[in-house]
Structures are given as structure tokens and as C-alpha cells.
N, C-alpha and C positions, 0 to 999 in steps of 0.2 A: 596540726606541729606535732608530724608523727614520730612515730622511737626512735626512727631510723633518721629521722628532721635531725635530733635529739640532739643521738648522739656526733650527728655529726657536725654543730656542730658545735661542740663542747672539743670537737677534733683539731680544728679548727681555731678554734681556742688556746687544743694545748700550744697548737704547732706556732698560731701570731706571735704568745708569755716566751716562749724559744728561742723563734730568733730574734724576742725581748732579750732575753740576755744575755741572748750571743752583739746584739747593739751596746746595748750599757759594757760589756764586757770590753771592745773593742771602740769603751769611749763618742760611739759612735750618735751623735746627741741628734741631730736631726732624723736617721731611723728610725733614734728610739719614742720617738717622735709621734709620724708616723707610724708606726703599728701599736703604739698605746692608742690614735685612736681610728682605726681598725677594728682594733677588737673591742674598744668600743660599740662603734657600732654595731658589730655586729654580735654583742650582746643584747642592746635593744633592743632587734628586735621580737628580746628573748622577754624585756620587759615589762615590752611596749603595749599587750595586759592578748599577746599569743596563749592563751590554757595549754603547758607541757600537761603529757599523761606523763604522769610515775614509768613504772619503771620496774622491769622485776626480772629474773638469773642473769644471764650475763650480760644482759645493757645493762640494769642494777651495775651489777659487778665490773662494769667497762667503765661507764660513768662518773662511780665515790673514784676511778681508775684516772681518767683523765683529768678531775676535778682535787685529788694530790699533785695529781702533775705539775695542774696549774699554781697552784697555791706551793711546791715547792720550786717554779723559773718566778716571781712572783716576789717571793722569795730571797732568795737569788739577784735579780734586779733591783734589791732594798740595801742591798750589805753594798749594792757595790752602789747603786747614788747615795743615798742618805747619808757616806764621811762627806763622800762632795758635798753634799746640797748644807749640809753645816761648816763647809765654809764661805756657803757664803754671804754675807751678811744678809741680813733683817728677811732671809727664807727662812729658819727652821729652830728659831729664836724667840 
């Protein structure tokens, strides 16, 4: 995987998780699930034995910014879904 491909993958995941935030806030659980599956499939390409090159300079800074965005999106999704899940009997108890 090239440096550009790595950044493209992170940009794709950041975009997908951003859409997941919007779906969660709209209580569009079907879209949220579909987007979650798309995100998992995208990430699986990296975790399936593909070598990811170390990044330097601007590429490294962009990767870090994308990771921060992905984590912020994850937190926003959890902020919406966790209170709801806590109300569903047997899910989070």
C-alpha cells in the first residue's frame, strides 16, 4: 500500500464515520448499520496483512488529523447510541 493509498483509506473512513454521525443523530439506524459495515470492510483491507508504510512530514500530519477526526466521529456516534442502548433490556446491563 502506498502512502497516498493509506491517506485515501483514512479519508474514506473519516467520510464514512462522518456520515455515521449524521445517521445516528437522525436515528436512521438502517443507514448507520450499512455505513458501519462499509467502514468495517474498508478497515479490513488494512488489517488483512497489507503492509502500511510509515508516513513522514505532511502525510503523517494529515494521517494524524484524519485519525483524530475518526475518533471524534466515533465519540459523537457513541454519545447518541449509548444512552439508547442503555434503555434496551439486556443489551448493556
